[in-house]
C-alpha positions in Angstrom: -4.5 -15.7 27.6 -1.1 -17.4 27.2 -2.2 -19.0 23.9 -3.5 -15.6 22.7 -0.2 -13.9 23.5 1.8 -16.6 21.7 -0.5 -16.2 18.7 0.0 -12.4 18.7 3.8 -12.7 18.8 3.8 -15.3 16.0 1.6 -13.0 13.9 4.0 -10.1 14.4 6.9 -12.3 13.4 5.1 -13.3 10.2 4.2 -9.6 9.4 7.8 -8.6 10.0 9.2 -11.3 7.8 11.0 -12.9 10.7 11.4 -16.4 12.2 11.0 -17.0 15.9 14.8 -17.3 16.1 14.9 -13.6 15.4 12.0 -12.5 17.6 13.8 -9.4 18.8 13.3 -7.8 15.4 9.4 -8.0 15.5 7.5 -4.7 15.7 7.5 -3.7 19.4 10.1 -6.2 20.5 12.9 -3.8 21.0 13.4 0.0 21.2 16.5 1.5 19.5 18.1 4.9 19.2 17.8 6.6 15.8 20.6 9.2 15.6 19.2 12.2 13.8 21.4 13.8 11.1 24.6 12.0 12.0 26.8 14.0 9.6 28.7 17.3 9.6 27.3 20.6 8.4 29.4 23.2 6.7 32.5 21.7 8.1 31.1 21.8 11.7 29.7 19.1 14.0 32.2 16.5 12.7 31.7 14.2 15.7 28.0 13.5 15.1 28.6 10.1 13.6 31.2 9.2 16.2 28.8 10.1 19.0 26.0 8.0 17.4 28.3 4.9 17.1 29.5 5.5 20.7 25.9 5.0 21.8 26.3 1.3 21.0 24.8 -1.1 18.5 22.3 -2.1 17.5 21.1 1.4 16.5 19.7 3.4 13.6 21.6 6.3 11.9 20.0 9.0 9.7 21.9 10.5 6.8 20.4 13.2 4.6 21.2 13.2 0.9 20.8 15.9 -1.7 21.3 15.8 -5.5 22.8 19.1 -6.3 25.3 21.0 -8.5 29.0 20.6 -7.8 30.6 24.0 -8.6 34.0 22.4 -8.9 33.1 19.9 -11.6 30.1 21.5 -13.2 28.2 18.3 -12.7 25.5 17.2 -10.3 26.4 14.9 -7.4 24.9 13.2 -4.3 26.1 15.1 -1.2 25.5 14.4 2.4 23.3 17.2 3.8 19.9 18.9 3.4 20.0 21.5 0.7 16.7 22.8 -0.7 17.0 24.2 -4.2 17.0 27.7 -2.9 20.2 26.9 -1.1 22.1 25.3 -4.0 24.3 28.4 -4.2 25.7 27.4 -0.7 27.1 24.1 -2.1 30.9 24.2 -2.3 31.7 20.9 -3.7 33.7 20.0 -0.6 30.7 18.4 1.1 31.1 14.7 2.1 29.6 11.9 0.0 27.9 8.8 1.4 30.7 6.4 0.8 33.3 8.5 2.6 31.0 9.9 5.3 29.2 6.7 6.3 30.4 3.4 4.7 34.1 4.1 5.3 33.3 5.0 9.0 31.3 1.8 9.8 33.5 -0.6 7.8 35.4 -1.9 10.9 32.1 -2.6 12.7 30.6 -4.4 9.7 33.7 -6.4 8.8 34.1 -7.5 12.4 30.5 -8.6 12.5 30.7 -10.5 9.2 33.8 -12.3 10.5 32.2 -13.4 13.8 28.9 -14.2 12.0 27.0 -13.8 15.3 23.6 -12.8 14.0 21.8 -12.4 17.3 21.8 -8.6 17.1 21.8 -8.2 13.3 21.3 -5.8 11.7 23.6 -3.9 14.0 23.1 -0.7 12.0 19.9 0.6 10.4 20.9 3.2 7.9 18.0 5.6 7.4 18.6 7.5 4.1 16.5 10.7 4.1 16.7 11.4 0.3 15.7 15.1 0.0 15.2 15.1 -3.7 14.9 12.2 -6.0 15.5 12.8 -9.7 16.0 9.4 -11.4 19.8 9.9 -11.7 20.0 10.4 -7.9 18.2 7.1 -7.2 20.1 5.3 -9.9 23.4 6.5 -8.3 22.3 5.4 -4.8 21.2 2.0 -6.0 24.6 1.5 -7.5 26.3 2.4 -4.2 24.0 0.0 -2.3 24.7 -2.8 -4.7 28.4 -2.2 -4.2 27.9 -2.9 -0.5 25.2 -5.5 -0.9 27.2 -8.1 1.0 26.7 -5.9 4.1 23.0 -5.4 3.7 19.9 -7.2 5.0 17.6 -8.1 2.1 14.4 -9.8 1.3 13.4 -11.7 -1.9 10.8 -10.0 -4.1 7.7 -12.2 -4.9 4.8 -11.6 -7.3 2.7 -10.7 -4.2 3.8 -7.5 -2.4 1.6 -8.2 0.5 3.6 -11.4 1.3 6.4 -10.5 3.6 9.3 -12.9 3.1 11.9 -13.5 5.9 14.7 -11.1 6.0 18.2 -12.4 5.1 20.0 -10.7 8.1 23.3 -9.0 7.6 25.1 -6.3 9.7 23.2 -3.4 8.1 19.7 -2.6 6.9 18.7 0.4 4.7 15.5 2.3 5.4 14.0 4.9 3.1 11.4 7.6 3.9 8.8 7.5 1.1 7.0 10.8 0.6 3.9 11.9 -1.3 4.2 11.3 -5.0 7.9 10.4 -5.0 9.4 7.6 -7.1 11.5 5.7 -4.5 9.2 2.7 -4.6 9.4 2.5 -8.4 13.2 2.3 -8.3 13.8 0.4 -5.1 11.0 -2.1 -5.4 8.9 -2.1 -8.7 12.0 -2.4 -10.9 13.4 -5.3 -8.9 12.6 -8.5 -10.8 10.6 -11.2 -9.0 13.1 -13.4 -7.3 15.5 -10.5 -7.0 16.6 -8.9 -3.7 15.1 -5.9 -2.1 18.0 -3.9 -0.7 16.2 -1.0 0.9 12.9 -0.8 2.7 10.3 2.0 2.6 7.7 3.5 4.9 4.0 3.2 5.4 1.9 5.1 2.8 0.1 8.0 4.4 -3.4 8.9 3.3 -4.2 12.5 2.3 -6.4 14.4 4.6 -9.9 15.5 3.4 -10.0 18.7 1.4 -8.8 20.0 -2.0 -6.1 22.5 -2.9 -4.2 22.0 0.3 -0.5 23.1 0.4 2.2 20.7 1.6 2.3 22.5 4.9 -1.5 22.3 5.3 -1.4 18.6 4.5 1.3 18.0 7.2 -0.7 20.0 9.8 -3.9 18.1 9.0 -2.2 14.8 9.2 -1.0 15.6 12.7 -4.6 15.7 13.9 -5.7 12.5 12.2 -6.1 9.2 14.0 -3.6 6.5 13.1 -6.2 4.3 11.5 -7.1 7.3 9.3 -3.5 8.1 8.4 -2.5 4.6 7.3 -4.9 2.0 6.0 -2.6 -0.4 4.1 -0.7 -3.1 6.0 3.0 -3.5 5.8 4.3 -5.0 2.6 7.5 -6.8 1.5 8.9 -3.4 0.7 7.1 -1.0 3.1 8.1 -2.2 6.6 8.4 0.8 8.8 6.4 3.9 9.7 8.1 7.3 10.2 6.0 9.9 12.0 6.7 13.4 13.3 6.3 13.8 17.1 3.8 16.7 16.3 1.2 14.0 15.7 1.5 13.1 19.4 2.2 16.5 20.9 1.5 19.4 18.6 3.0 22.9 19.0 6.3 24.2 20.1 8.4 21.7 22.0 9.6 24.4 24.5 5.9 25.0 25.4 4.8 21.4 25.6 4.4 21.3 29.3 4.0 18.2 31.4 3.7 14.7 30.0 0.1 13.6 30.7 -2.0 10.4 30.6 -3.8 11.8 27.6 -0.6 12.2 25.7 0.5 8.7 26.7 -2.8 7.3 25.4 -2.3 9.2 22.0 1.2 7.8 21.8 0.2 4.2 22.6 -2.7 4.4 20.0 -0.2 5.2 17.3 2.3 2.6 18.3 -0.2 -0.2 18.9 -1.9 0.5 15.6 1.4 0.6 13.7 2.5 -2.7 15.2 -0.9 -4.2 14.5 -0.5 -3.3 10.8 3.0 -4.9 10.8 5.2 -1.8 10.9 8.2 -0.8 13.0 7.5 2.8 14.0 9.9 5.8 14.5 8.8 9.1 16.0 11.0 12.1 15.4 12.6 14.2 16.8 13.0 14.7 20.6 15.9 16.6 22.2 16.3 18.2 25.6 18.9 20.8 26.4 19.3 24.5 26.9 19.2 26.8 23.9 22.9 27.7 24.0 24.0 24.0 24.0 21.5 23.3 21.1 22.9 26.1 19.1 26.5 25.1 19.7 25.7 21.5 18.6 23.8 22.6 15.6 20.5 21.1 16.8 17.2 22.6 15.6 15.2 24.5 18.1 12.0 23.1 16.8 13.0 19.7 18.2 14.1 20.9 21.6 12.0 20.5 24.7 14.3 22.9 26.6 15.6 20.6 29.3 16.9 17.1 29.7 14.2 16.3 32.2 11.4 17.2 29.7 13.0 15.1 26.9 13.5 12.2 29.3 9.8 12.1 30.1 9.1 11.6 26.4 11.9 9.1 25.9 10.6 7.0 28.9 7.1 7.3 27.5 8.2 5.9 24.2 10.1 3.0 25.9 6.9 2.1 27.8 4.9 2.3 24.6 7.4 0.1 22.8 8.3 2.6 20.1 10.8 0.9 17.8 13.1 3.9 17.0 13.5 7.0 19.2 14.9 9.7 16.9 17.1 12.3 18.6 20.2 14.4 18.4 21.2 12.9 21.8 21.8 9.2 21.1 24.1 8.6 24.0 21.6 9.9 26.5 18.8 7.8 25.1 21.0 4.7 24.9 21.7 5.1 28.6 18.0 5.2 29.4 17.4 2.1 27.2 20.2 0.3 29.0 18.7 1.1 32.4 15.3 0.0 31.2 16.7 -3.3 29.9 18.5 -3.9 33.3 15.2 -3.4 35.1 13.3 -5.6 32.8 15.8 -8.5 33.2 15.4 -8.5 37.0 
C-alpha cells in the first residue's frame, strides 16, 4: 500500500509538471481560497482586493475583464469588470484597468518575494483572468501586459508535444484563464507560442458538449450540470490546460438558498468530481459559495445566486471541499474560508 501511495503521488507530480521538491503544488495537495471578483464595481466595493490579500498567501484572485468602448477616447479598451454588450452604454471610461487595479496593488508582495527568493509557497498569487469577451485585439493587448510582467510569472516551456507537461518555472505569480466553448484563447496563449517559448498563462479542461442538437448556451450549461465528470472531460491535462473550473451547480443544482442539508450523497458527488479531475492531472476549482444574510450580500455587492443564506450553510460546503481536497474554493468571503483552512491545517499537523 505504501509503494502504491508513493507511485500515485509521483504520478500526480509528473502530471502537474512539478518536481517532488514542490509537492505542495500537485493536484489535491493543497486547498486555497479563490477570491471571486476582487475588484470594484461602479465605484463601489473598493476594498475587495484588499480583503482578498488580507486572507493571506498563497491564494487565487479572480479579475473579470471586458473589451468595450471608452466614451472618453472613442476607442476600445480592456476594463476591469463584467459588461455584456447590452450594457456597453453603462461604461463611463473611468473604470479601472488591469495594471492599476491589480498589478500595482500586488507589486509590494511580488517584489518582496523575488528579493527573498523563498520558493516554498510560490506562486503566492494565482491570478485568474475571467476574460468576458475575446476579440483578437483584446487578447493581443493582454498578452502584451503579461509579457511586461513576465519576470513575475510562473511559466512552462512549450514543446512539440502538448500532452507532455514540463516542470513549471516557479515565480511569485501564476496566471490562469477560463477557456470557454469555441473561444480563441488557446490559439493566442498557446498555439502561437513557438516551440521552446514560454507559456505565460494556463487554461482549463476542455468540456465535452452534451448530447443533442440545437441547444442554446443555457441548455448546454444545464445539461452539463447533470453529466458525470468522466462524461464532461475526457482529455487529460496538457502543458497548457492545467486546471478545471466548474460551477457548484454540478454538485448541488438549484437555488443555493434552498439547498438544504449537506448529505453523504452530495459529498459522494463532490468527491467523484474532485478525484476524477486529479486523476486526469487537473487542479480543480468549484465556484461560487457564499453564506450570509440577504441584506449583507446586497450591501457587499455579492450575487444572490451564490448565497446559501447563512454562514453555517456555506461552512458546511467549504468543509466538505476541504475534506475532498478541492484545489480552489471560490467565494466572496475569502477571509472566512482562509480561517477554516488555517484551522484545518493546524488539526492536520497535530
